[in-house]
C-alpha positions as CSV (number, residue, x, y, z in Angstrom):
1,X,-27.8,-12.2,14.0
2,X,-28.9,-15.6,15.3
3,X,-32.5,-16.5,15.8
4,X,-33.9,-17.5,19.1
5,X,-34.0,-21.1,17.9
6,X,-30.3,-21.1,17.0
7,X,-29.4,-19.6,20.3
8,X,-31.3,-22.2,22.2
9,X,-29.7,-25.0,20.2
10,X,-26.2,-23.5,20.9
11,X,-27.0,-23.4,24.7
12,X,-28.2,-27.0,24.6
13,X,-25.1,-28.2,22.8
14,X,-22.9,-26.3,25.3
15,X,-24.8,-27.9,28.2
16,X,-24.3,-31.4,26.8
17,X,-20.6,-30.9,26.4
18,X,-20.1,-29.3,29.9
19,X,-22.0,-32.1,31.5
20,X,-19.2,-34.4,30.7
21,X,-16.2,-32.1,31.0
22,X,-15.1,-30.7,34.4
23,X,-11.8,-29.2,35.4
24,X,-10.0,-30.0,38.6
25,X,-6.9,-28.7,40.2
26,X,-4.9,-31.8,39.0
27,X,-6.5,-31.7,35.5
28,X,-7.9,-28.3,34.6
29,X,-10.2,-27.6,31.6
30,X,-9.0,-26.1,28.4
31,X,-11.9,-24.1,27.1
32,X,-12.1,-22.8,23.5
33,X,-14.3,-20.1,22.2
34,X,-14.3,-19.0,18.6
35,X,-16.0,-16.0,17.0
36,X,-15.9,-15.1,13.3
37,X,-12.8,-12.9,13.8
38,X,-11.0,-14.3,16.8
39,X,-10.3,-17.5,18.8
40,X,-9.8,-17.6,22.6
41,X,-8.5,-20.4,24.8
42,X,-8.3,-20.5,28.6
43,X,-7.3,-23.0,31.2
44,X,-9.8,-23.1,34.1
45,X,-9.9,-24.8,37.5
46,X,-13.6,-25.4,38.1
47,X,-13.3,-26.4,41.7
48,X,-11.7,-23.1,42.7
49,X,-13.5,-21.1,39.9
50,X,-10.3,-19.5,38.7
51,X,-8.6,-19.1,35.3
52,X,-5.0,-20.3,35.4
53,X,-3.9,-19.3,31.9
54,X,-5.4,-17.6,28.9
55,X,-4.5,-16.7,25.4
56,X,-6.3,-15.3,22.3
57,X,-5.7,-13.7,19.0
58,X,-6.3,-10.4,20.6
59,X,-3.5,-10.8,23.3
60,X,-0.6,-8.3,23.0
61,X,2.0,-11.0,22.6
62,X,0.4,-12.5,19.5
63,X,-0.9,-9.5,17.6
64,X,2.4,-9.0,15.8
65,X,2.4,-12.6,14.5
66,X,-1.1,-12.5,13.1
67,X,-2.6,-10.8,10.1
68,X,-6.1,-12.2,10.7
69,X,-7.4,-13.9,13.8
70,X,-10.3,-16.0,12.3
71,X,-8.4,-18.7,10.4
72,X,-6.7,-22.0,11.0
73,X,-3.2,-20.5,11.1
74,X,-4.2,-18.1,13.9
75,X,-5.7,-21.0,15.8
76,X,-2.4,-23.0,15.6
77,X,-0.5,-20.0,17.0
78,X,-3.0,-19.7,19.9
79,X,-2.7,-23.4,20.6
80,X,1.0,-23.3,20.8
81,X,0.9,-20.1,23.0
82,X,-1.7,-21.6,25.4
83,X,0.4,-24.8,25.8
84,X,3.5,-22.7,26.5
85,X,1.7,-20.7,29.1
86,X,0.3,-23.8,30.7
87,X,3.7,-25.5,30.9
88,X,5.2,-22.3,32.4
89,X,2.5,-22.4,35.2
90,X,3.2,-26.2,35.7
91,X,0.1,-27.7,34.0
92,X,0.8,-30.6,31.7
93,X,-2.5,-32.5,31.6
94,X,-5.9,-30.9,30.7
95,X,-9.3,-32.0,29.6
96,X,-10.4,-30.4,26.4
97,X,-13.7,-28.4,26.3
98,X,-14.7,-27.6,22.8
99,X,-17.6,-25.6,24.1
100,X,-20.5,-25.9,21.6
101,X,-18.3,-26.1,18.5
102,X,-17.6,-29.1,16.4
103,X,-14.2,-30.6,16.7
104,X,-13.3,-29.5,13.3
105,X,-11.4,-26.6,11.6
106,X,-10.1,-24.0,13.9
107,X,-11.0,-25.9,17.1
108,X,-9.2,-29.0,15.9
109,X,-6.1,-27.1,14.8
110,X,-5.9,-25.4,18.1
111,X,-6.1,-28.7,20.0
112,X,-3.5,-30.4,17.7
113,X,-1.1,-27.5,18.1
114,X,-1.5,-27.6,21.9
115,X,-0.8,-31.3,21.9
116,X,2.2,-30.9,19.7
117,X,3.6,-28.2,22.0
118,X,3.4,-30.5,25.0
119,X,-0.1,-30.5,26.6
120,X,-1.6,-33.9,27.2
121,X,-5.4,-34.5,26.7
């Protein structure tokens, strides 16, 4: 369990990232959230306030491919899947929102897999 100080620091980091990153209809925001067991990605249009595409290690399409959702291999699979969903909807350019997490490890592998699958950011 996180202490109050850790929670406040996480909120502050998230605020500083979101201050610079904003999703529009032409270039929506690819938001990433990771927990200890799973990783989630969604593409959001902030002007309309709507989620355009989403994918996670808990989605039904990916549960058969994964043995554990909290590692780099799972993040790569989610990155490829979110890129495929985005391209199916007609989205090719996004701005990457790492949320409050460092661009390292699972977050980095998800972003690189999404780039490799065809998303531009």
